[in-house]
mmCIF file of the N, C-alpha and C atoms, coordinates in Angstrom:
data_MODEL
# 
_entry.id   MODEL 
# 
loop_
_atom_site.group_PDB 
_atom_site.id 
_atom_site.type_symbol 
_atom_site.label_atom_id 
_atom_site.label_alt_id 
_atom_site.label_comp_id 
_atom_site.label_asym_id 
_atom_site.label_entity_id 
_atom_site.label_seq_id 
_atom_site.pdbx_PDB_ins_code 
_atom_site.Cartn_x 
_atom_site.Cartn_y 
_atom_site.Cartn_z 
_atom_site.occupancy 
_atom_site.B_iso_or_equiv 
_atom_site.pdbx_formal_charge 
_atom_site.auth_seq_id 
_atom_site.auth_comp_id 
_atom_site.auth_asym_id 
_atom_site.auth_atom_id 
_atom_site.pdbx_PDB_model_num 
ATOM 1   N N  . MET A 1 1  ? 92.931  134.556 103.908 1.00 0.00 ? 1  MET A N  1 
ATOM 2   C CA . MET A 1 1  ? 94.192  133.415 103.913 1.00 0.00 ? 1  MET A CA 1 
ATOM 3   C C  . MET A 1 1  ? 93.516  132.704 103.176 1.00 0.00 ? 1  MET A C  1 
ATOM 4   N N  . ALA A 1 2  ? 95.070  132.044 102.451 1.00 0.00 ? 2  ALA A N  1 
ATOM 5   C CA . ALA A 1 2  ? 94.429  131.058 101.813 1.00 0.00 ? 2  ALA A CA 1 
ATOM 6   C C  . ALA A 1 2  ? 93.910  129.627 102.620 1.00 0.00 ? 2  ALA A C  1 
ATOM 7   N N  . ARG A 1 3  ? 93.840  128.587 102.174 1.00 0.00 ? 3  ARG A N  1 
ATOM 8   C CA . ARG A 1 3  ? 93.513  127.347 102.928 1.00 0.00 ? 3  ARG A CA 1 
ATOM 9   C C  . ARG A 1 3  ? 94.433  126.281 102.420 1.00 0.00 ? 3  ARG A C  1 
ATOM 10  N N  . ARG A 1 4  ? 95.246  125.559 103.523 1.00 0.00 ? 4  ARG A N  1 
ATOM 11  C CA . ARG A 1 4  ? 95.809  124.360 102.959 1.00 0.00 ? 4  ARG A CA 1 
ATOM 12  C C  . ARG A 1 4  ? 95.282  123.275 101.881 1.00 0.00 ? 4  ARG A C  1 
ATOM 13  N N  . THR A 1 5  ? 96.241  122.638 101.376 1.00 0.00 ? 5  THR A N  1 
ATOM 14  C CA . THR A 1 5  ? 95.904  121.298 100.556 1.00 0.00 ? 5  THR A CA 1 
ATOM 15  C C  . THR A 1 5  ? 95.300  119.890 101.246 1.00 0.00 ? 5  THR A C  1 
ATOM 16  N N  . ASN A 1 6  ? 94.094  119.713 100.952 1.00 0.00 ? 6  ASN A N  1 
ATOM 17  C CA . ASN A 1 6  ? 93.191  118.764 101.942 1.00 0.00 ? 6  ASN A CA 1 
ATOM 18  C C  . ASN A 1 6  ? 93.399  117.421 100.914 1.00 0.00 ? 6  ASN A C  1 
ATOM 19  N N  . ILE A 1 7  ? 93.766  116.154 101.941 1.00 0.00 ? 7  ILE A N  1 
ATOM 20  C CA . ILE A 1 7  ? 93.691  114.900 101.348 1.00 0.00 ? 7  ILE A CA 1 
ATOM 21  C C  . ILE A 1 7  ? 92.613  113.879 102.322 1.00 0.00 ? 7  ILE A C  1 
ATOM 22  N N  . LEU A 1 8  ? 91.283  113.345 101.393 1.00 0.00 ? 8  LEU A N  1 
ATOM 23  C CA . LEU A 1 8  ? 90.467  112.773 101.944 1.00 0.00 ? 8  LEU A CA 1 
ATOM 24  C C  . LEU A 1 8  ? 90.801  111.377 101.821 1.00 0.00 ? 8  LEU A C  1 
ATOM 25  N N  . VAL A 1 9  ? 91.002  110.494 103.083 1.00 0.00 ? 9  VAL A N  1 
ATOM 26  C CA . VAL A 1 9  ? 91.644  109.053 102.985 1.00 0.00 ? 9  VAL A CA 1 
ATOM 27  C C  . VAL A 1 9  ? 90.372  108.557 103.911 1.00 0.00 ? 9  VAL A C  1 
ATOM 28  N N  . VAL A 1 10 ? 89.509  107.624 102.762 1.00 0.00 ? 10 VAL A N  1 
ATOM 29  C CA . VAL A 1 10 ? 88.375  106.511 103.262 1.00 0.00 ? 10 VAL A CA 1 
ATOM 30  C C  . VAL A 1 10 ? 88.965  104.807 103.675 1.00 0.00 ? 10 VAL A C  1 
ATOM 31  N N  . GLU A 1 11 ? 89.260  104.440 104.577 1.00 0.00 ? 11 GLU A N  1 
ATOM 32  C CA . GLU A 1 11 ? 89.644  103.404 104.845 1.00 0.00 ? 11 GLU A CA 1 
ATOM 33  C C  . GLU A 1 11 ? 88.927  103.219 106.384 1.00 0.00 ? 11 GLU A C  1 
ATOM 34  N N  . ASP A 1 12 ? 88.703  101.541 106.282 1.00 0.00 ? 12 ASP A N  1 
ATOM 35  C CA . ASP A 1 12 ? 87.924  101.341 107.555 1.00 0.00 ? 12 ASP A CA 1 
ATOM 36  C C  . ASP A 1 12 ? 88.754  100.704 108.578 1.00 0.00 ? 12 ASP A C  1 
ATOM 37  N N  . GLU A 1 13 ? 90.120  100.218 108.059 1.00 0.00 ? 13 GLU A N  1 
ATOM 38  C CA . GLU A 1 13 ? 90.522  99.556  108.748 1.00 0.00 ? 13 GLU A CA 1 
ATOM 39  C C  . GLU A 1 13 ? 91.588  100.908 109.382 1.00 0.00 ? 13 GLU A C  1 
ATOM 40  N N  . PRO A 1 14 ? 91.762  100.969 110.723 1.00 0.00 ? 14 PRO A N  1 
ATOM 41  C CA . PRO A 1 14 ? 92.324  101.479 111.848 1.00 0.00 ? 14 PRO A CA 1 
ATOM 42  C C  . PRO A 1 14 ? 93.408  101.944 111.696 1.00 0.00 ? 14 PRO A C  1 
ATOM 43  N N  . ASN A 1 15 ? 94.269  100.372 111.758 1.00 0.00 ? 15 ASN A N  1 
ATOM 44  C CA . ASN A 1 15 ? 95.436  100.524 111.505 1.00 0.00 ? 15 ASN A CA 1 
ATOM 45  C C  . ASN A 1 15 ? 95.960  100.782 110.259 1.00 0.00 ? 15 ASN A C  1 
ATOM 46  N N  . ASP A 1 16 ? 95.380  100.277 109.085 1.00 0.00 ? 16 ASP A N  1 
ATOM 47  C CA . ASP A 1 16 ? 95.915  100.840 107.886 1.00 0.00 ? 16 ASP A CA 1 
ATOM 48  C C  . ASP A 1 16 ? 95.394  102.365 107.577 1.00 0.00 ? 16 ASP A C  1 
ATOM 49  N N  . ALA A 1 17 ? 94.740  102.947 108.085 1.00 0.00 ? 17 ALA A N  1 
ATOM 50  C CA . ALA A 1 17 ? 94.303  104.616 108.331 1.00 0.00 ? 17 ALA A CA 1 
ATOM 51  C C  . ALA A 1 17 ? 95.778  105.303 108.819 1.00 0.00 ? 17 ALA A C  1 
ATOM 52  N N  . LEU A 1 18 ? 96.139  104.952 110.068 1.00 0.00 ? 18 LEU A N  1 
ATOM 53  C CA . LEU A 1 18 ? 97.223  104.808 110.683 1.00 0.00 ? 18 LEU A CA 1 
ATOM 54  C C  . LEU A 1 18 ? 98.148  105.402 109.744 1.00 0.00 ? 18 LEU A C  1 
ATOM 55  N N  . LEU A 1 19 ? 98.282  104.416 109.517 1.00 0.00 ? 19 LEU A N  1 
ATOM 56  C CA . LEU A 1 19 ? 100.187 104.141 108.399 1.00 0.00 ? 19 LEU A CA 1 
ATOM 57  C C  . LEU A 1 19 ? 99.766  104.993 106.554 1.00 0.00 ? 19 LEU A C  1 
ATOM 58  N N  . ILE A 1 20 ? 98.991  104.937 106.359 1.00 0.00 ? 20 ILE A N  1 
ATOM 59  C CA . ILE A 1 20 ? 98.464  106.124 105.443 1.00 0.00 ? 20 ILE A CA 1 
ATOM 60  C C  . ILE A 1 20 ? 98.824  107.237 105.763 1.00 0.00 ? 20 ILE A C  1 
ATOM 61  N N  . HIS A 1 21 ? 97.782  107.785 107.006 1.00 0.00 ? 21 HIS A N  1 
ATOM 62  C CA . HIS A 1 21 ? 98.035  109.602 107.549 1.00 0.00 ? 21 HIS A CA 1 
ATOM 63  C C  . HIS A 1 21 ? 99.331  109.689 107.542 1.00 0.00 ? 21 HIS A C  1 
ATOM 64  N N  . ILE A 1 22 ? 100.386 108.623 108.334 1.00 0.00 ? 22 ILE A N  1 
ATOM 65  C CA . ILE A 1 22 ? 102.049 108.994 108.450 1.00 0.00 ? 22 ILE A CA 1 
ATOM 66  C C  . ILE A 1 22 ? 102.740 108.858 107.440 1.00 0.00 ? 22 ILE A C  1 
ATOM 67  N N  . ALA A 1 23 ? 102.212 108.256 106.443 1.00 0.00 ? 23 ALA A N  1 
ATOM 68  C CA . ALA A 1 23 ? 103.200 108.214 104.981 1.00 0.00 ? 23 ALA A CA 1 
ATOM 69  C C  . ALA A 1 23 ? 102.830 109.256 104.326 1.00 0.00 ? 23 ALA A C  1 
ATOM 70  N N  . LEU A 1 24 ? 102.198 109.661 104.176 1.00 0.00 ? 24 LEU A N  1 
ATOM 71  C CA . LEU A 1 24 ? 101.332 111.406 103.545 1.00 0.00 ? 24 LEU A CA 1 
ATOM 72  C C  . LEU A 1 24 ? 101.747 112.554 104.654 1.00 0.00 ? 24 LEU A C  1 
ATOM 73  N N  . HIS A 1 25 ? 101.765 112.135 105.975 1.00 0.00 ? 25 HIS A N  1 
ATOM 74  C CA . HIS A 1 25 ? 102.382 113.100 106.538 1.00 0.00 ? 25 HIS A CA 1 
ATOM 75  C C  . HIS A 1 25 ? 103.686 113.091 106.228 1.00 0.00 ? 25 HIS A C  1 
ATOM 76  N N  . LYS A 1 26 ? 104.644 112.451 106.424 1.00 0.00 ? 26 LYS A N  1 
ATOM 77  C CA . LYS A 1 26 ? 106.060 112.549 105.955 1.00 0.00 ? 26 LYS A CA 1 
ATOM 78  C C  . LYS A 1 26 ? 106.487 112.653 104.590 1.00 0.00 ? 26 LYS A C  1 
ATOM 79  N N  . THR A 1 27 ? 105.168 112.636 103.825 1.00 0.00 ? 27 THR A N  1 
ATOM 80  C CA . THR A 1 27 ? 105.749 113.126 102.629 1.00 0.00 ? 27 THR A CA 1 
ATOM 81  C C  . THR A 1 27 ? 105.456 113.862 101.673 1.00 0.00 ? 27 THR A C  1 
ATOM 82  N N  . LEU A 1 28 ? 104.207 114.627 102.324 1.00 0.00 ? 28 LEU A N  1 
ATOM 83  C CA . LEU A 1 28 ? 103.775 115.781 102.062 1.00 0.00 ? 28 LEU A CA 1 
ATOM 84  C C  . LEU A 1 28 ? 103.531 117.011 103.231 1.00 0.00 ? 28 LEU A C  1 
ATOM 85  N N  . PRO A 1 29 ? 104.497 116.893 103.253 1.00 0.00 ? 29 PRO A N  1 
ATOM 86  C CA . PRO A 1 29 ? 104.640 118.218 104.537 1.00 0.00 ? 29 PRO A CA 1 
ATOM 87  C C  . PRO A 1 29 ? 103.783 119.404 104.693 1.00 0.00 ? 29 PRO A C  1 
ATOM 88  N N  . GLY A 1 30 ? 102.840 119.932 105.495 1.00 0.00 ? 30 GLY A N  1 
ATOM 89  C CA . GLY A 1 30 ? 101.727 120.736 105.291 1.00 0.00 ? 30 GLY A CA 1 
ATOM 90  C C  . GLY A 1 30 ? 100.452 120.979 104.356 1.00 0.00 ? 30 GLY A C  1 
ATOM 91  N N  . VAL A 1 31 ? 100.185 119.291 104.235 1.00 0.00 ? 31 VAL A N  1 
ATOM 92  C CA . VAL A 1 31 ? 99.161  119.164 103.567 1.00 0.00 ? 31 VAL A CA 1 
ATOM 93  C C  . VAL A 1 31 ? 97.961  118.772 104.987 1.00 0.00 ? 31 VAL A C  1 
ATOM 94  N N  . HIS A 1 32 ? 96.612  119.050 105.011 1.00 0.00 ? 32 HIS A N  1 
ATOM 95  C CA . HIS A 1 32 ? 95.797  118.350 105.529 1.00 0.00 ? 32 HIS A CA 1 
ATOM 96  C C  . HIS A 1 32 ? 94.992  117.122 105.354 1.00 0.00 ? 32 HIS A C  1 
ATOM 97  N N  . ILE A 1 33 ? 95.874  116.370 106.311 1.00 0.00 ? 33 ILE A N  1 
ATOM 98  C CA . ILE A 1 33 ? 94.995  114.908 105.793 1.00 0.00 ? 33 ILE A CA 1 
ATOM 99  C C  . ILE A 1 33 ? 94.206  114.659 106.953 1.00 0.00 ? 33 ILE A C  1 
ATOM 100 N N  . SER A 1 34 ? 92.862  114.393 106.162 1.00 0.00 ? 34 SER A N  1 
ATOM 101 C CA . SER A 1 34 ? 91.533  113.847 106.686 1.00 0.00 ? 34 SER A CA 1 
ATOM 102 C C  . SER A 1 34 ? 91.401  112.302 106.500 1.00 0.00 ? 34 SER A C  1 
ATOM 103 N N  . VAL A 1 35 ? 91.047  111.688 107.810 1.00 0.00 ? 35 VAL A N  1 
ATOM 104 C CA . VAL A 1 35 ? 90.489  110.488 107.787 1.00 0.00 ? 35 VAL A CA 1 
ATOM 105 C C  . VAL A 1 35 ? 88.997  110.242 107.950 1.00 0.00 ? 35 VAL A C  1 
ATOM 106 N N  . VAL A 1 36 ? 88.719  109.534 106.612 1.00 0.00 ? 36 VAL A N  1 
ATOM 107 C CA . VAL A 1 36 ? 87.219  108.664 107.482 1.00 0.00 ? 36 VAL A CA 1 
ATOM 108 C C  . VAL A 1 36 ? 86.851  107.308 107.353 1.00 0.00 ? 36 VAL A C  1 
ATOM 109 N N  . LEU A 1 37 ? 86.142  106.752 108.156 1.00 0.00 ? 37 LEU A N  1 
ATOM 110 C CA . LEU A 1 37 ? 86.027  105.279 107.935 1.00 0.00 ? 37 LEU A CA 1 
ATOM 111 C C  . LEU A 1 37 ? 85.504  104.849 107.099 1.00 0.00 ? 37 LEU A C  1 
ATOM 112 N N  . ASN A 1 38 ? 84.658  105.168 106.400 1.00 0.00 ? 38 ASN A N  1 
ATOM 113 C CA . ASN A 1 38 ? 83.424  104.420 105.343 1.00 0.00 ? 38 ASN A CA 1 
ATOM 114 C C  . ASN A 1 38 ? 82.950  105.386 104.909 1.00 0.00 ? 38 ASN A C  1 
ATOM 115 N N  . GLY A 1 39 ? 82.713  104.909 103.703 1.00 0.00 ? 39 GLY A N  1 
ATOM 116 C CA . GLY A 1 39 ? 81.952  105.588 102.294 1.00 0.00 ? 39 GLY A CA 1 
ATOM 117 C C  . GLY A 1 39 ? 80.613  106.483 103.284 1.00 0.00 ? 39 GLY A C  1 
ATOM 118 N N  . ILE A 1 40 ? 79.457  106.075 104.123 1.00 0.00 ? 40 ILE A N  1 
ATOM 119 C CA . ILE A 1 40 ? 78.733  107.043 104.403 1.00 0.00 ? 40 ILE A CA 1 
ATOM 120 C C  . ILE A 1 40 ? 79.598  108.185 105.005 1.00 0.00 ? 40 ILE A C  1 
ATOM 121 N N  . GLU A 1 41 ? 80.384  108.054 105.888 1.00 0.00 ? 41 GLU A N  1 
ATOM 122 C CA . GLU A 1 41 ? 80.956  109.328 106.214 1.00 0.00 ? 41 GLU A CA 1 
ATOM 123 C C  . GLU A 1 41 ? 82.004  110.019 105.450 1.00 0.00 ? 41 GLU A C  1 
ATOM 124 N N  . ALA A 1 42 ? 82.569  109.145 103.992 1.00 0.00 ? 42 ALA A N  1 
ATOM 125 C CA . ALA A 1 42 ? 83.160  109.899 102.955 1.00 0.00 ? 42 ALA A CA 1 
ATOM 126 C C  . ALA A 1 42 ? 82.237  110.767 102.179 1.00 0.00 ? 42 ALA A C  1 
ATOM 127 N N  . VAL A 1 43 ? 80.947  110.510 101.915 1.00 0.00 ? 43 VAL A N  1 
ATOM 128 C CA . VAL A 1 43 ? 80.036  111.377 101.353 1.00 0.00 ? 43 VAL A CA 1 
ATOM 129 C C  . VAL A 1 43 ? 79.531  112.455 102.409 1.00 0.00 ? 43 VAL A C  1 
ATOM 130 N N  . GLU A 1 44 ? 79.219  112.171 103.418 1.00 0.00 ? 44 GLU A N  1 
ATOM 131 C CA . GLU A 1 44 ? 78.952  113.107 103.807 1.00 0.00 ? 44 GLU A CA 1 
ATOM 132 C C  . GLU A 1 44 ? 80.049  114.638 104.538 1.00 0.00 ? 44 GLU A C  1 
ATOM 133 N N  . TYR A 1 45 ? 81.568  114.011 104.568 1.00 0.00 ? 45 TYR A N  1 
ATOM 134 C CA . TYR A 1 45 ? 82.413  114.906 104.746 1.00 0.00 ? 45 TYR A CA 1 
ATOM 135 C C  . TYR A 1 45 ? 82.697  115.497 103.105 1.00 0.00 ? 45 TYR A C  1 
ATOM 136 N N  . LEU A 1 46 ? 82.054  114.781 102.300 1.00 0.00 ? 46 LEU A N  1 
ATOM 137 C CA . LEU A 1 46 ? 82.475  115.554 100.574 1.00 0.00 ? 46 LEU A CA 1 
ATOM 138 C C  . LEU A 1 46 ? 80.965  116.838 100.201 1.00 0.00 ? 46 LEU A C  1 
ATOM 139 N N  . LYS A 1 47 ? 80.014  116.144 100.908 1.00 0.00 ? 47 LYS A N  1 
ATOM 140 C CA . LYS A 1 47 ? 78.791  116.662 100.906 1.00 0.00 ? 47 LYS A CA 1 
ATOM 141 C C  . LYS A 1 47 ? 78.969  118.471 101.579 1.00 0.00 ? 47 LYS A C  1 
ATOM 142 N N  . ALA A 1 48 ? 79.393  118.612 102.782 1.00 0.00 ? 48 ALA A N  1 
ATOM 143 C CA . ALA A 1 48 ? 80.030  119.149 103.999 1.00 0.00 ? 48 ALA A CA 1 
ATOM 144 C C  . ALA A 1 48 ? 78.796  118.985 104.844 1.00 0.00 ? 48 ALA A C  1 
ATOM 145 N N  . SER A 1 49 ? 78.040  118.168 105.211 1.00 0.00 ? 49 SER A N  1 
ATOM 146 C CA . SER A 1 49 ? 76.366  117.640 105.816 1.00 0.00 ? 49 SER A CA 1 
ATOM 147 C C  . SER A 1 49 ? 77.295  117.622 107.070 1.00 0.00 ? 49 SER A C  1 
ATOM 148 N N  . LYS A 1 50 ? 76.422  117.285 108.207 1.00 0.00 ? 50 LYS A N  1 
ATOM 149 C CA . LYS A 1 50 ? 75.858  116.427 109.312 1.00 0.00 ? 50 LYS A CA 1 
ATOM 150 C C  . LYS A 1 50 ? 77.013  116.875 109.937 1.00 0.00 ? 50 LYS A C  1 
ATOM 151 N N  . THR A 1 51 ? 78.319  115.950 110.268 1.00 0.00 ? 51 THR A N  1 
ATOM 152 C CA . THR A 1 51 ? 79.023  116.447 111.519 1.00 0.00 ? 51 THR A CA 1 
ATOM 153 C C  . THR A 1 51 ? 80.255  117.173 111.067 1.00 0.00 ? 51 THR A C  1 
ATOM 154 N N  . TYR A 1 52 ? 80.615  117.230 110.069 1.00 0.00 ? 52 TYR A N  1 
ATOM 155 C CA . TYR A 1 52 ? 81.840  117.417 108.948 1.00 0.00 ? 52 TYR A CA 1 
ATOM 156 C C  . TYR A 1 52 ? 80.791  118.908 108.222 1.00 0.00 ? 52 TYR A C  1 
ATOM 157 N N  . TYR A 1 53 ? 79.777  119.950 108.474 1.00 0.00 ? 53 TYR A N  1 
ATOM 158 C CA . TYR A 1 53 ? 79.447  121.274 108.234 1.00 0.00 ? 53 TYR A CA 1 
ATOM 159 C C  . TYR A 1 53 ? 79.717  122.356 107.901 1.00 0.00 ? 53 TYR A C  1 
ATOM 160 N N  . ASP A 1 54 ? 80.524  122.368 109.147 1.00 0.00 ? 54 ASP A N  1 
ATOM 161 C CA . ASP A 1 54 ? 81.349  123.659 109.347 1.00 0.00 ? 54 ASP A CA 1 
ATOM 162 C C  . ASP A 1 54 ? 83.005  123.019 109.597 1.00 0.00 ? 54 ASP A C  1 
ATOM 163 N N  . ARG A 1 55 ? 83.537  122.144 108.562 1.00 0.00 ? 55 ARG A N  1 
ATOM 164 C CA . ARG A 1 55 ? 84.944  121.835 108.471 1.00 0.00 ? 55 ARG A CA 1 
ATOM 165 C C  . ARG A 1 55 ? 85.694  122.881 107.841 1.00 0.00 ? 55 ARG A C  1 
ATOM 166 N N  . SER A 1 56 ? 86.770  123.222 109.078 1.00 0.00 ? 56 SER A N  1 
ATOM 167 C CA . SER A 1 56 ? 87.976  124.605 108.296 1.00 0.00 ? 56 SER A CA 1 
ATOM 168 C C  . SER A 1 56 ? 88.516  124.451 107.355 1.00 0.00 ? 56 SER A C  1 
ATOM 169 N N  . VAL A 1 57 ? 88.584  123.114 106.687 1.00 0.00 ? 57 VAL A N  1 
ATOM 170 C CA . VAL A 1 57 ? 89.251  123.183 105.632 1.00 0.00 ? 57 VAL A CA 1 
ATOM 171 C C  . VAL A 1 57 ? 88.892  122.799 104.309 1.00 0.00 ? 57 VAL A C  1 
ATOM 172 N N  . SER A 1 58 ? 89.455  123.123 103.657 1.00 0.00 ? 58 SER A N  1 
ATOM 173 C CA . SER A 1 58 ? 88.859  122.820 101.888 1.00 0.00 ? 58 SER A CA 1 
ATOM 174 C C  . SER A 1 58 ? 88.662  121.600 101.211 1.00 0.00 ? 58 SER A C  1 
ATOM 175 N N  . SER A 1 59 ? 87.565  121.548 100.325 1.00 0.00 ? 59 SER A N  1 
ATOM 176 C CA . SER A 1 59 ? 87.215  120.734 99.870  1.00 0.00 ? 59 SER A CA 1 
ATOM 177 C C  . SER A 1 59 ? 88.654  119.632 99.430  1.00 0.00 ? 59 SER A C  1 
ATOM 178 N N  . PRO A 1 60 ? 88.779  117.950 99.613  1.00 0.00 ? 60 PRO A N  1 
ATOM 179 C CA . PRO A 1 60 ? 89.849  117.534 99.462  1.00 0.00 ? 60 PRO A CA 1 
ATOM 180 C C  . PRO A 1 60 ? 90.351  117.832 97.778  1.00 0.00 ? 60 PRO A C  1 
ATOM 181 N N  . ARG A 1 61 ? 91.175  117.328 97.536  1.00 0.00 ? 61 ARG A N  1 
ATOM 182 C CA . ARG A 1 61 ? 91.667  118.087 96.333  1.00 0.00 ? 61 ARG A CA 1 
ATOM 183 C C  . ARG A 1 61 ? 92.327  116.400 95.930  1.00 0.00 ? 61 ARG A C  1 
ATOM 184 N N  . LEU A 1 62 ? 92.658  115.414 96.748  1.00 0.00 ? 62 LEU A N  1 
ATOM 185 C CA . LEU A 1 62 ? 92.775  114.116 96.673  1.00 0.00 ? 62 LEU A CA 1 
ATOM 186 C C  . LEU A 1 62 ? 91.681  113.198 97.640  1.00 0.00 ? 62 LEU A C  1 
ATOM 187 N N  . CYS A 1 63 ? 91.296  112.197 96.737  1.00 0.00 ? 63 CYS A N  1 
ATOM 188 C CA . CYS A 1 63 ? 90.648  111.372 98.134  1.00 0.00 ? 63 CYS A CA 1 
ATOM 189 C C  . CYS A 1 63 ? 90.951  109.983 97.354  1.00 0.00 ? 63 CYS A C  1 
ATOM 190 N N  . THR A 1 64 ? 91.233  109.342 98.548  1.00 0.00 ? 64 THR A N  1 
ATOM 191 C CA . THR A 1 64 ? 91.623  107.872 98.247  1.00 0.00 ? 64 THR A CA 1 
ATOM 192 C C  . THR A 1 64 ? 90.715  107.025 99.100  1.00 0.00 ? 64 THR A C  1 
ATOM 193 N N  . PRO A 1 65 ? 90.100  106.599 98.090  1.00 0.00 ? 65 PRO A N  1 
ATOM 194 C CA . PRO A 1 65 ? 88.778  105.726 98.645  1.00 0.00 ? 65 PRO A CA 1 
ATOM 195 C C  . PRO A 1 65 ? 88.654  104.223 98.186  1.00 0.00 ? 65 PRO A C  1 
ATOM 196 N N  . ARG A 1 66 ? 88.367  103.462 99.180  1.00 0.00 ? 66 ARG A N  1 
ATOM 197 C CA . ARG A 1 66 ? 88.390  101.930 99.216  1.00 0.00 ? 66 ARG A CA 1 
ATOM 198 C C  . ARG A 1 66 ? 87.892  102.055 97.921  1.00 0.00 ? 66 ARG A C  1 
ATOM 199 N N  . LEU A 1 67 ? 87.583  101.036 97.333  1.00 0.00 ? 67 LEU A N  1 
ATOM 200 C CA . LEU A 1 67 ? 86.777  100.328 95.959  1.00 0.00 ? 67 LEU A CA 1 
ATOM 201 C C  . LEU A 1 67 ? 85.771  100.036 96.470  1.00 0.00 ? 67 LEU A C  1 
ATOM 202 N N  . GLU A 1 68 ? 85.847  99.133  97.977  1.00 0.00 ? 68 GLU A N  1 
ATOM 203 C CA . GLU A 1 68 ? 84.715  98.562  98.301  1.00 0.00 ? 68 GLU A CA 1 
ATOM 204 C C  . GLU A 1 68 ? 83.185  99.363  99.111  1.00 0.00 ? 68 GLU A C  1 
ATOM 205 N N  . ILE A 1 69 ? 84.332  100.841 99.064  1.00 0.00 ? 69 ILE A N  1 
ATOM 206 C CA . ILE A 1 69 ? 83.192  102.229 99.668  1.00 0.00 ? 69 ILE A CA 1 
ATOM 207 C C  . ILE A 1 69 ? 81.732  102.049 98.824  1.00 0.00 ? 69 ILE A C  1 
ATOM 208 N N  . ALA A 1 70 ? 80.315  102.193 99.522  1.00 0.00 ? 70 ALA A N  1 
ATOM 209 C CA . ALA A 1 70 ? 79.101  101.656 98.925  1.00 0.00 ? 70 ALA A CA 1 
ATOM 210 C C  . ALA A 1 70 ? 79.198  103.199 98.015  1.00 0.00 ? 70 ALA A C  1 
ATOM 211 N N  . ALA A 1 71 ? 79.692  104.346 98.736  1.00 0.00 ? 71 ALA A N  1 
ATOM 212 C CA . ALA A 1 71 ? 79.309  105.512 98.067  1.00 0.00 ? 71 ALA A CA 1 
ATOM 213 C C  . ALA A 1 71 ? 79.515  105.809 96.795  1.00 0.00 ? 71 ALA A C  1 
ATOM 214 N N  . HIS A 1 72 ? 80.159  105.172 96.145  1.00 0.00 ? 72 HIS A N  1 
ATOM 215 C CA . HIS A 1 72 ? 80.991  105.028 94.912  1.00 0.00 ? 72 HIS A CA 1 
ATOM 216 C C  . HIS A 1 72 ? 80.397  105.816 93.958  1.00 0.00 ? 72 HIS A C  1 
ATOM 217 N N  . GLY A 1 73 ? 78.793  104.756 93.392  1.00 0.00 ? 73 GLY A N  1 
ATOM 218 C CA . GLY A 1 73 ? 78.336  106.126 92.971  1.00 0.00 ? 73 GLY A CA 1 
ATOM 219 C C  . GLY A 1 73 ? 78.208  107.652 93.194  1.00 0.00 ? 73 GLY A C  1 
ATOM 220 N N  . TRP A 1 74 ? 78.089  108.034 94.107  1.00 0.00 ? 74 TRP A N  1 
ATOM 221 C CA . TRP A 1 74 ? 78.095  109.250 94.738  1.00 0.00 ? 74 TRP A CA 1 
ATOM 222 C C  . TRP A 1 74 ? 79.286  109.709 93.869  1.00 0.00 ? 74 TRP A C  1 
ATOM 223 N N  . ILE A 1 75 ? 80.244  109.654 94.537  1.00 0.00 ? 75 ILE A N  1 
ATOM 224 C CA . ILE A 1 75 ? 81.502  110.130 94.356  1.00 0.00 ? 75 ILE A CA 1 
ATOM 225 C C  . ILE A 1 75 ? 81.748  110.589 92.577  1.00 0.00 ? 75 ILE A C  1 
ATOM 226 N N  . ARG A 1 76 ? 81.285  109.468 92.004  1.00 0.00 ? 76 ARG A N  1 
ATOM 227 C CA . ARG A 1 76 ? 81.443  109.521 90.622  1.00 0.00 ? 76 ARG A CA 1 
ATOM 228 C C  . ARG A 1 76 ? 80.343  110.326 89.761  1.00 0.00 ? 76 ARG A C  1 
ATOM 229 N N  . SER A 1 77 ? 79.784  110.674 90.455  1.00 0.00 ? 77 SER A N  1 
ATOM 230 C CA . SER A 1 77 ? 78.240  111.421 89.892  1.00 0.00 ? 77 SER A CA 1 
ATOM 231 C C  . SER A 1 77 ? 78.254  112.752 90.101  1.00 0.00 ? 77 SER A C  1 
ATOM 232 N N  . ALA A 1 78 ? 79.219  113.337 91.962  1.00 0.00 ? 78 ALA A N  1 
ATOM 233 C CA . ALA A 1 78 ? 79.199  114.117 91.927  1.00 0.00 ? 78 ALA A CA 1 
ATOM 234 C C  . ALA A 1 78 ? 79.839  115.494 90.728  1.00 0.00 ? 78 ALA A C  1 
ATOM 235 N N  . PRO A 1 79 ? 79.457  116.665 91.116  1.00 0.00 ? 79 PRO A N  1 
ATOM 236 C CA . PRO A 1 79 ? 80.184  117.457 90.151  1.00 0.00 ? 79 PRO A CA 1 
ATOM 237 C C  . PRO A 1 79 ? 81.577  118.155 90.643  1.00 0.00 ? 79 PRO A C  1 
ATOM 238 N N  . MET A 1 80 ? 82.669  118.165 90.107  1.00 0.00 ? 80 MET A N  1 
ATOM 239 C CA . MET A 1 80 ? 83.470  118.579 90.406  1.00 0.00 ? 80 MET A CA 1 
ATOM 240 C C  . MET A 1 80 ? 83.915  119.558 91.696  1.00 0.00 ? 80 MET A C  1 
ATOM 241 N N  . ASP A 1 81 ? 82.552  120.576 91.633  1.00 0.00 ? 81 ASP A N  1 
ATOM 242 C CA . ASP A 1 81 ? 83.347  122.274 92.720  1.00 0.00 ? 81 ASP A CA 1 
ATOM 243 C C  . ASP A 1 81 ? 82.273  121.670 94.006  1.00 0.00 ? 81 ASP A C  1 
ATOM 244 N N  . SER A 1 82 ? 81.720  120.164 93.723  1.00 0.00 ? 82 SER A N  1 
ATOM 245 C CA . SER A 1 82 ? 80.997  120.141 94.865  1.00 0.00 ? 82 SER A CA 1 
ATOM 246 C C  . SER A 1 82 ? 80.977  120.003 96.340  1.00 0.00 ? 82 SER A C  1 
ATOM 247 N N  . PRO A 1 83 ? 81.138  119.986 97.366  1.00 0.00 ? 83 PRO A N  1 
ATOM 248 C CA . PRO A 1 83 ? 80.751  121.632 97.603  1.00 0.00 ? 83 PRO A CA 1 
ATOM 249 C C  . PRO A 1 83 ? 81.291  122.623 97.494  1.00 0.00 ? 83 PRO A C  1 
ATOM 250 N N  . ALA A 1 84 ? 80.346  123.250 97.157  1.00 0.00 ? 84 ALA A N  1 
ATOM 251 C CA . ALA A 1 84 ? 81.120  125.250 97.612  1.00 0.00 ? 84 ALA A CA 1 
ATOM 252 C C  . ALA A 1 84 ? 81.837  125.642 98.314  1.00 0.00 ? 84 ALA A C  1 
ATOM 253 N N  . THR A 1 85 ? 83.110  125.987 98.339  1.00 0.00 ? 85 THR A N  1 
ATOM 254 C CA . THR A 1 85 ? 83.882  126.172 99.655  1.00 0.00 ? 85 THR A CA 1 
ATOM 255 C C  . THR A 1 85 ? 84.274  127.890 99.632  1.00 0.00 ? 85 THR A C  1 
# 
């Protein structure tokens, strides 16, 4: 069975995260939207480690990180096919 497209939203303001989630949900029905609250969680999610090791959705096709997240160096250097799905 094919997995749904996944978008990862990195947003530390819960209200902003909710608004982004609602907007994406309304404009892109059928797309799975994952929200994490900081750069550390984003890296854990992208690497499928810690609490995200058994996530049931594919790696995100789009990631909307905040510019201030501390993980930006890792995201830029990560291979495009990481992690294996």
